[in-house]
C-alpha angles and dihedrals in degrees: 000000000000090000091053092051091047091050091049091049091053092048091047091052090053097042098042096073091045092050090046090054091048091051091048091050091048091050091049091051091046093050090047091053091048091051090049091050091049091051091049089047091053090051091048092049090051090053091047090051091051090049092049090049090050092050090048091054090049091051091050089052091050094050095081096052090044090053089050091051091049091051091050090048091053090049092051089049091052093048090049092049093050094045090050090049092049092048092049092048091048092052091046090051092048091049092049091050097038092112091054091047090049092051091047092051090048091052090049091049091047092050091047091048091048090049090050091049091049090050091050091047092049091048091050092048092050092049090047092050092050 
């Protein structure tokens, strides 16, 4: 058993520096890859910032037409509201004066009918006199 432990200790002394070098190489490669990724990330972030700035400029240019459309929309809403109000008030007025309108129409019809009767009577008198 002692011999086994002594053999393992000897092997460990020889392998430990080799494993240490391999770990250091692995760490160096890993750090190099991380630095490369960070550089690529910085470039990507710069491109994203330029794109965001471009979109912001486009939105600023679109703000004036959008404000115009909103103003027109409010105007259309106001016109609609007033026209609805006028129509409602007109119908309410007509309904409130429906009796007067009915009497007026009856008088017109009565006058027309009287005029027609007078015309018929005159026609009959003229034909009778002839």
